[in-house]
MIDOSE-1310 file (N, C-alpha, C; in nm, 2 decimals, decimal comma, always signed):
residues 206
mrpv	-4,86/+3,12/-1,26/-4,81/+3,01/-1,29/-4,70/+3,02/-1,41; -4,72/+3,11/-1,51/-4,61/+3,12/-1,61/-4,47/+3,15/-1,56; -4,45/+3,25/-1,44/-4,33/+3,27/-1,40/-4,28/+3,14/-1,32; -4,35/+3,08/-1,28/-4,29/+2,95/-1,20/-4,24/+2,86/-1,29
llll	-4,32/+2,82/-1,41/-4,26/+2,76/-1,53/-4,12/+2,79/-1,59; -4,15/+2,92/-1,60/-4,00/+2,99/-1,63/-3,88/+2,94/-1,57; -3,90/+2,95/-1,43/-3,80/+2,93/-1,31/-3,76/+2,78/-1,33; -3,86/+2,70/-1,36/-3,82/+2,55/-1,37/-3,77/+2,49/-1,48
lpaa	-3,77/+2,57/-1,60/-3,71/+2,52/-1,72/-3,56/+2,51/-1,71; -3,49/+2,59/-1,65/-3,33/+2,57/-1,65/-3,31/+2,45/-1,58; -3,36/+2,42/-1,47/-3,35/+2,32/-1,37/-3,38/+2,19/-1,46; -3,50/+2,19/-1,53/-3,54/+2,06/-1,61/-3,44/+2,04/-1,73
svfa	-3,41/+2,16/-1,77/-3,29/+2,13/-1,91/-3,16/+2,08/-1,85; -3,10/+2,09/-1,72/-2,98/+2,02/-1,66/-3,02/+1,89/-1,64; -3,15/+1,85/-1,59/-3,16/+1,70/-1,57/-3,21/+1,63/-1,67; -3,23/+1,69/-1,80/-3,27/+1,62/-1,91/-3,15/+1,60/-2,01
qpfs	-3,06/+1,63/-1,99/-2,93/+1,63/-2,08/-2,92/+1,46/-2,09; -2,86/+1,45/-2,23/-2,83/+1,30/-2,23/-2,74/+1,24/-2,16; -2,79/+1,11/-2,14/-2,70/+1,03/-2,04/-2,69/+0,89/-2,15; -2,55/+0,84/-2,14/-2,50/+0,75/-2,25/-2,42/+0,63/-2,17
agik	-2,41/+0,52/-2,19/-2,34/+0,42/-2,12/-2,29/+0,30/-2,24; -2,18/+0,26/-2,21/-2,13/+0,16/-2,31/-1,98/+0,10/-2,26; -1,92/+0,07/-2,35/-1,77/-0,03/-2,32/-1,68/+0,07/-2,34; -1,55/+0,01/-2,28/-1,43/+0,10/-2,32/-1,34/-0,02/-2,31
agip	-1,23/-0,01/-2,42/-1,12/-0,14/-2,43/-1,01/-0,06/-2,51; -0,89/-0,14/-2,47/-0,80/-0,08/-2,54/-0,66/-0,15/-2,50; -0,53/-0,09/-2,51/-0,43/-0,15/-2,48/-0,32/-0,05/-2,41; -0,26/-0,10/-2,29/-0,16/+0,00/-2,25/-0,04/+0,04/-2,32
ltdf	+0,01/+0,16/-2,33/+0,11/+0,20/-2,40/+0,24/+0,19/-2,30; +0,24/+0,19/-2,18/+0,32/+0,15/-2,06/+0,33/+0,03/-2,01; +0,43/-0,03/-1,94/+0,40/-0,17/-1,87/+0,37/-0,09/-1,72; +0,27/-0,19/-1,67/+0,22/-0,17/-1,53/+0,35/-0,18/-1,45
ldaa	+0,44/-0,30/-1,45/+0,54/-0,32/-1,38/+0,67/-0,29/-1,45; +0,77/-0,27/-1,36/+0,92/-0,26/-1,44/+0,99/-0,39/-1,36; +1,02/-0,47/-1,44/+1,10/-0,59/-1,36/+1,25/-0,61/-1,39; +1,34/-0,62/-1,31/+1,48/-0,61/-1,34/+1,54/-0,76/-1,28
gngt	+1,66/-0,76/-1,29/+1,75/-0,85/-1,22/+1,88/-0,82/-1,18; +1,96/-0,88/-1,09/+2,08/-0,82/-1,02/+2,20/-0,95/-1,04; +2,13/-1,03/-1,12/+2,25/-1,17/-1,14/+2,21/-1,28/-1,04; +2,17/-1,24/-0,93/+2,13/-1,33/-0,80/+1,98/-1,38/-0,80
fnyt	+1,91/-1,26/-0,84/+1,77/-1,28/-0,82/+1,72/-1,19/-0,95; +1,63/-1,27/-1,03/+1,54/-1,19/-1,14/+1,41/-1,19/-1,16; +1,35/-1,06/-1,18/+1,21/-1,06/-1,20/+1,17/-1,07/-1,35; +1,05/-1,09/-1,39/+1,02/-1,08/-1,52/+0,85/-1,07/-1,49
sptr	+0,79/-0,97/-1,57/+0,66/-0,93/-1,57/+0,60/-0,96/-1,70; +0,52/-1,05/-1,75/+0,46/-1,05/-1,89/+0,37/-0,96/-1,91; +0,38/-0,91/-2,01/+0,28/-0,79/-2,07/+0,17/-0,82/-2,10; +0,07/-0,77/-2,03/-0,09/-0,81/-2,06/-0,14/-0,70/-2,16
ryiv	-0,16/-0,72/-2,30/-0,18/-0,61/-2,38/-0,35/-0,60/-2,40; -0,41/-0,59/-2,28/-0,56/-0,55/-2,31/-0,60/-0,48/-2,18; -0,70/-0,38/-2,18/-0,78/-0,31/-2,08/-0,92/-0,32/-2,13; -1,01/-0,34/-2,05/-1,17/-0,38/-2,08/-1,23/-0,34/-1,98
ggma	-1,35/-0,27/-1,98/-1,45/-0,23/-1,88/-1,56/-0,14/-1,94; -1,64/-0,07/-1,85/-1,77/-0,01/-1,88/-1,73/+0,15/-1,86; -1,82/+0,23/-1,93/-1,81/+0,38/-1,92/-1,94/+0,43/-1,91; -1,95/+0,54/-1,85/-2,09/+0,62/-1,85/-2,06/+0,75/-1,86
elrl	-2,15/+0,84/-1,91/-2,11/+0,99/-1,95/-2,24/+1,04/-1,94; -2,22/+1,16/-1,87/-2,35/+1,27/-1,86/-2,31/+1,39/-1,96; -2,37/+1,43/-2,06/-2,34/+1,51/-2,15/-2,41/+1,67/-2,12; -2,31/+1,77/-2,07/-2,39/+1,89/-2,03/-2,39/+1,99/-2,12
plgl	-2,43/+2,11/-2,12/-2,42/+2,23/-2,22/-2,28/+2,26/-2,25; -2,29/+2,35/-2,36/-2,14/+2,41/-2,39/-2,02/+2,33/-2,43; -2,08/+2,19/-2,47/-1,97/+2,09/-2,50/-1,92/+2,02/-2,38; -1,95/+2,04/-2,27/-1,91/+1,97/-2,15/-1,97/+1,83/-2,13
gvef	-1,88/+1,78/-2,07/-1,94/+1,62/-2,00/-1,84/+1,57/-1,92; -1,94/+1,47/-1,84/-1,87/+1,40/-1,72/-1,87/+1,26/-1,73; -1,74/+1,21/-1,73/-1,74/+1,06/-1,76/-1,67/+0,99/-1,64; -1,73/+0,86/-1,62/-1,67/+0,76/-1,52/-1,66/+0,63/-1,59
daly	-1,52/+0,58/-1,57/-1,50/+0,46/-1,62/-1,46/+0,35/-1,53; -1,46/+0,21/-1,54/-1,42/+0,09/-1,46/-1,35/+0,02/-1,55; -1,22/+0,01/-1,55/-1,13/-0,05/-1,64/-1,07/-0,17/-1,57; -1,04/-0,29/-1,63/-1,01/-0,41/-1,56/-0,87/-0,44/-1,67
rrlg	-0,77/-0,48/-1,58/-0,68/-0,57/-1,66/-0,63/-0,68/-1,55; -0,55/-0,76/-1,60/-0,47/-0,88/-1,54/-0,34/-0,81/-1,53; -0,27/-0,87/-1,41/-0,12/-0,85/-1,40/-0,05/-0,96/-1,33; +0,09/-0,96/-1,34/+0,14/-1,06/-1,26/+0,32/-1,05/-1,30
ytgt	+0,36/-1,14/-1,21/+0,51/-1,11/-1,21/+0,58/-1,27/-1,16; +0,72/-1,29/-1,19/+0,78/-1,41/-1,16/+0,91/-1,37/-1,12; +0,96/-1,41/-1,00/+1,10/-1,41/-0,95/+1,19/-1,54/-0,95; +1,29/-1,56/-1,00/+1,36/-1,67/-0,98/+1,52/-1,61/-0,94
gtlg	+1,56/-1,70/-0,81/+1,71/-1,68/-0,82/+1,72/-1,74/-0,67; +1,84/-1,69/-0,60/+1,89/-1,74/-0,46/+1,85/-1,65/-0,37; +1,77/-1,70/-0,26/+1,76/-1,60/-0,16/+1,77/-1,69/-0,04; +1,84/-1,62/+0,07/+1,85/-1,70/+0,19/+1,94/-1,84/+0,17
gglt	+2,02/-1,82/+0,08/+2,10/-1,96/+0,06/+2,04/-2,07/-0,03; +1,91/-2,05/-0,07/+1,85/-2,16/-0,16/+1,79/-2,10/-0,26; +1,73/-2,19/-0,36/+1,70/-2,15/-0,48/+1,54/-2,12/-0,45; +1,50/-2,01/-0,49/+1,35/-1,97/-0,47/+1,29/-1,90/-0,59
tisa	+1,15/-1,94/-0,60/+1,08/-1,89/-0,70/+0,94/-1,81/-0,64; +0,93/-1,70/-0,69/+0,83/-1,64/-0,66/+0,74/-1,60/-0,77; +0,59/-1,61/-0,76/+0,53/-1,59/-0,86/+0,38/-1,53/-0,81; +0,32/-1,44/-0,87/+0,21/-1,35/-0,83/+0,12/-1,32/-0,94
sgsd	+0,00/-1,33/-0,93/-0,09/-1,31/-1,04/-0,22/-1,22/-0,95; -0,29/-1,14/-1,01/-0,41/-1,06/-0,97/-0,50/-1,00/-1,07; -0,56/-0,88/-1,03/-0,66/-0,81/-1,09/-0,61/-0,65/-1,06; -0,63/-0,55/-1,16/-0,61/-0,44/-1,15/-0,76/-0,37/-1,18
wefp	-0,81/-0,27/-1,08/-0,93/-0,22/-1,14/-0,87/-0,04/-1,11; -0,92/+0,02/-1,23/-0,89/+0,17/-1,27/-1,01/+0,22/-1,26; -1,05/+0,33/-1,18/-1,15/+0,41/-1,18/-1,14/+0,56/-1,20; -1,13/+0,59/-1,35/-1,11/+0,77/-1,39/-1,24/+0,81/-1,38
lllk	-1,24/+0,94/-1,32/-1,37/+1,08/-1,35/-1,31/+1,17/-1,40; -1,37/+1,19/-1,51/-1,31/+1,28/-1,61/-1,41/+1,40/-1,63; -1,36/+1,52/-1,65/-1,44/+1,62/-1,72/-1,39/+1,66/-1,88; -1,49/+1,64/-1,94/-1,48/+1,65/-2,08/-1,50/+1,78/-2,17
yrfh	-1,44/+1,81/-2,25/-1,48/+1,93/-2,35/-1,47/+1,89/-2,49; -1,58/+1,88/-2,56/-1,60/+1,87/-2,72/-1,59/+2,00/-2,78; -1,49/+1,99/-2,88/-1,51/+2,10/-2,99/-1,63/+2,08/-3,08; -1,66/+2,21/-3,12/-1,80/+2,20/-3,22/-1,78/+2,16/-3,35
fpvv	-1,80/+2,04/-3,38/-1,76/+2,00/-3,54/-1,90/+1,91/-3,54; -1,95/+1,90/-3,68/-2,08/+1,82/-3,70/-2,07/+1,69/-3,69; -1,96/+1,59/-3,73/-1,97/+1,45/-3,72/-1,87/+1,40/-3,64; -1,73/+1,46/-3,66/-1,61/+1,41/-3,57/-1,58/+1,53/-3,49
rpyl	-1,60/+1,50/-3,35/-1,57/+1,60/-3,27/-1,45/+1,58/-3,16; -1,33/+1,65/-3,20/-1,21/+1,65/-3,10/-1,26/+1,67/-2,96; -1,19/+1,60/-2,88/-1,21/+1,64/-2,74/-1,11/+1,65/-2,66; -1,11/+1,70/-2,53/-1,00/+1,70/-2,43/-1,08/+1,66/-2,30
daga	-0,99/+1,56/-2,21/-1,05/+1,54/-2,09/-0,95/+1,55/-1,96; -1,01/+1,57/-1,86/-0,89/+1,56/-1,73/-0,98/+1,53/-1,61; -0,90/+1,50/-1,50/-0,97/+1,47/-1,37/-0,87/+1,38/-1,29; -0,96/+1,28/-1,21/-0,87/+1,20/-1,10/-0,89/+1,06/-1,15
awdt	-0,83/+0,98/-1,11/-0,82/+0,82/-1,10/-0,79/+0,74/-0,98; -0,88/+0,64/-0,96/-0,83/+0,55/-0,84/-0,79/+0,41/-0,89; -0,71/+0,38/-0,85/-0,62/+0,20/-0,89/-0,61/+0,13/-0,75; -0,70/+0,01/-0,77/-0,70/-0,09/-0,69/-0,64/-0,22/-0,72
lpgl	-0,58/-0,29/-0,62/-0,52/-0,43/-0,66/-0,60/-0,52/-0,58; -0,72/-0,59/-0,60/-0,79/-0,67/-0,50/-0,74/-0,81/-0,51; -0,70/-0,86/-0,41/-0,66/-0,99/-0,40/-0,55/-1,04/-0,49; -0,46/-0,96/-0,48/-0,33/-1,01/-0,54/-0,26/-1,13/-0,47
kqai	-0,26/-1,25/-0,54/-0,18/-1,35/-0,47/-0,03/-1,39/-0,51; +0,04/-1,42/-0,41/+0,19/-1,45/-0,42/+0,22/-1,61/-0,40; +0,28/-1,67/-0,48/+0,32/-1,82/-0,43/+0,49/-1,80/-0,40; +0,54/-1,87/-0,29/+0,65/-1,87/-0,26/+0,72/-2,02/-0,29
tsas	+0,82/-2,05/-0,37/+0,86/-2,19/-0,35/+0,99/-2,18/-0,33; +1,02/-2,27/-0,22/+1,18/-2,28/-0,19/+1,19/-2,44/-0,13; +1,27/-2,46/-0,04/+1,31/-2,56/+0,03/+1,16/-2,64/+0,09; +1,11/-2,54/+0,14/+0,99/-2,60/+0,21/+0,87/-2,56/+0,10
palv	+0,74/-2,64/+0,13/+0,64/-2,64/+0,04/+0,58/-2,52/-0,01; +0,51/-2,47/-0,11/+0,47/-2,34/-0,15/+0,39/-2,28/-0,05; +0,40/-2,16/-0,04/+0,31/-2,09/+0,05/+0,26/-2,00/-0,02; +0,10/-1,98/-0,01/+0,03/-1,88/-0,05/-0,01/-1,76/+0,03
vlpa	+0,03/-1,63/+0,00/+0,00/-1,51/+0,10/-0,07/-1,42/+0,03; -0,17/-1,37/+0,09/-0,24/-1,26/+0,06/-0,26/-1,16/+0,17; -0,24/-1,05/+0,17/-0,19/-0,99/+0,03/-0,05/-1,01/+0,00; -0,02/-0,99/-0,13/+0,15/-1,03/-0,15/+0,22/-0,94/-0,09
pgvk	+0,34/-1,00/-0,02/+0,45/-0,92/+0,04/+0,51/-0,80/-0,05; +0,51/-0,79/-0,16/+0,56/-0,69/-0,25/+0,46/-0,58/-0,28; +0,34/-0,59/-0,23/+0,22/-0,49/-0,24/+0,26/-0,39/-0,11; +0,28/-0,26/-0,15/+0,29/-0,16/-0,05/+0,19/-0,11/-0,01
qntt	+0,08/-0,08/-0,11/-0,05/-0,05/-0,07/-0,15/-0,08/-0,19; -0,26/-0,13/-0,16/-0,36/-0,17/-0,25/-0,42/-0,07/-0,34; -0,43/+0,05/-0,28/-0,50/+0,15/-0,37/-0,41/+0,30/-0,35; -0,43/+0,33/-0,47/-0,33/+0,47/-0,51/-0,46/+0,57/-0,58
agfv	-0,41/+0,68/-0,60/-0,49/+0,80/-0,66/-0,39/+0,86/-0,74; -0,46/+0,93/-0,85/-0,37/+0,99/-0,96/-0,43/+1,09/-1,03; -0,36/+1,17/-1,13/-0,41/+1,29/-1,20/-0,43/+1,22/-1,35; -0,53/+1,22/-1,43/-0,55/+1,21/-1,56/-0,55/+1,32/-1,66
vggg	-0,50/+1,32/-1,78/-0,52/+1,39/-1,90/-0,53/+1,31/-2,02; -0,60/+1,36/-2,11/-0,60/+1,28/-2,25/-0,69/+1,37/-2,34; -0,70/+1,32/-2,45/-0,77/+1,37/-2,57/-0,79/+1,25/-2,68; -0,91/+1,28/-2,75/-0,94/+1,20/-2,87/-1,04/+1,26/-2,96
vdih	-1,11/+1,18/-3,03/-1,22/+1,22/-3,11/-1,33/+1,16/-3,09; -1,48/+1,23/-3,08/-1,57/+1,14/-3,07/-1,64/+1,14/-3,22; -1,67/+1,02/-3,26/-1,74/+1,02/-3,39/-1,86/+0,95/-3,39; -1,95/+1,02/-3,43/-2,10/+1,00/-3,42/-2,14/+0,92/-3,54
avfl	-2,17/+0,79/-3,54/-2,20/+0,68/-3,66/-2,34/+0,64/-3,63; -2,43/+0,68/-3,68/-2,57/+0,66/-3,68/-2,63/+0,67/-3,51; -2,65/+0,55/-3,45/-2,70/+0,57/-3,32/-2,59/+0,56/-3,24; -2,44/+0,53/-3,25/-2,33/+0,49/-3,18/-2,25/+0,62/-3,17
hisp	-2,16/+0,64/-3,07/-2,06/+0,73/-3,05/-1,93/+0,62/-3,05; -1,82/+0,65/-3,11/-1,69/+0,57/-3,12/-1,59/+0,68/-3,09; -1,54/+0,63/-2,98/-1,43/+0,76/-2,90/-1,30/+0,71/-2,89; -1,20/+0,70/-2,98/-1,07/+0,67/-2,97/-0,99/+0,79/-2,90
eirf	-0,92/+0,73/-2,81/-0,86/+0,85/-2,71/-0,71/+0,77/-2,65; -0,63/+0,87/-2,64/-0,50/+0,85/-2,58/-0,50/+0,92/-2,44; -0,46/+0,85/-2,33/-0,47/+0,91/-2,20/-0,35/+0,89/-2,12; -0,32/+0,97/-2,04/-0,20/+0,97/-1,96/-0,22/+1,01/-1,82
trwn	-0,17/+0,90/-1,73/-0,21/+0,91/-1,58/-0,08/+0,91/-1,50; -0,08/+0,99/-1,41/+0,03/+1,01/-1,32/+0,00/+0,96/-1,18; +0,03/+0,84/-1,13/-0,01/+0,80/-0,99/+0,07/+0,85/-0,89; +0,01/+0,90/-0,77/+0,08/+0,96/-0,65/+0,19/+0,87/-0,60
stqi	+0,16/+0,73/-0,60/+0,25/+0,64/-0,50/+0,26/+0,52/-0,57; +0,35/+0,43/-0,53/+0,38/+0,32/-0,61/+0,32/+0,21/-0,49; +0,24/+0,11/-0,61/+0,16/+0,01/-0,54/+0,23/-0,10/-0,50; +0,33/-0,15/-0,61/+0,42/-0,29/-0,58/+0,57/-0,24/-0,59
sdal	+0,62/-0,30/-0,49/+0,79/-0,26/-0,46/+0,85/-0,39/-0,38; +0,95/-0,43/-0,44/+1,01/-0,55/-0,35/+1,12/-0,50/-0,29; +1,16/-0,57/-0,18/+1,27/-0,53/-0,08/+1,44/-0,51/-0,17; +1,44/-0,57/-0,25/+1,55/-0,58/-0,34/+1,58/-0,47/-0,44
gllh	+1,45/-0,39/-0,46/+1,45/-0,28/-0,56/+1,45/-0,33/-0,72; +1,41/-0,44/-0,71/+1,42/-0,50/-0,86/+1,27/-0,48/-0,92; +1,18/-0,47/-0,85/+1,06/-0,47/-0,91/+0,97/-0,36/-0,84; +0,90/-0,27/-0,94/+0,83/-0,17/-0,88/+0,71/-0,12/-0,97
snln	+0,59/-0,09/-0,93/+0,49/-0,05/-1,06/+0,52/+0,10/-1,07; +0,48/+0,14/-1,21/+0,52/+0,26/-1,27/+0,42/+0,36/-1,22; +0,48/+0,48/-1,19/+0,38/+0,58/-1,15/+0,34/+0,66/-1,28; +0,41/+0,63/-1,40/+0,35/+0,70/-1,52/+0,30/+0,60/-1,60
qgef	+0,15/+0,62/-1,64/+0,06/+0,51/-1,72/+0,03/+0,57/-1,84; +0,05/+0,52/-1,96/+0,00/+0,56/-2,09/-0,10/+0,45/-2,12; -0,22/+0,48/-2,21/-0,32/+0,40/-2,26/-0,39/+0,45/-2,38; -0,42/+0,36/-2,46/-0,48/+0,39/-2,57/-0,62/+0,31/-2,57
lvgi	-0,73/+0,38/-2,57/-0,87/+0,34/-2,54/-0,97/+0,39/-2,65; -1,06/+0,28/-2,66/-1,18/+0,32/-2,75/-1,29/+0,29/-2,67; -1,38/+0,41/-2,67/-1,51/+0,38/-2,62/-1,63/+0,37/-2,70; -1,72/+0,28/-2,68/-1,84/+0,27/-2,77/-1,96/+0,30/-2,68
tf	-2,04/+0,41/-2,72/-2,16/+0,46/-2,62/-2,30/+0,45/-2,72; -2,39/+0,44/-2,64/-2,54/+0,44/-2,71/-2,61/+0,55/-2,68
């Protein structure tokens, strides 16, 4: 019986590793969209300075961990100018969801532990709506004509510090993502989503 218990102990230790969950919020360090004009037609994109969502982490031995986030932000753009000989206004708004899956390594310090993380992320634009106002009544189109693809994937790297405060872990972090493809792009070449994304995020887990 004792040899069997000795064999089961390593497996039990893996499944007994601490699991934590909490919230993550922050601000983008780069704009989701690049908007420009050519004198005939001009795009603008308001900066939405917040990101918010949830996070979960499984802590593994040797300072390792696996983190999964679900991060939300709003986005939108407006275009005004002459198209097809008439004054046209285009406006769009919608949601952006980002899902990073990261492998983390924490350096061994007692209270404040620096860490590095890297992994993959997926981004999706559910239900981005666009309204076009011209000589005819406004039209609502779903998906928006400027959306090349609703979902893309990318590679993520980041680093931060894990501060253990009583029963909380507070983790400020700077994160960089390189997306594989552009999700939004207009035919005029004046509006497109960025392939490079920077974020400052703070996680609070229990």
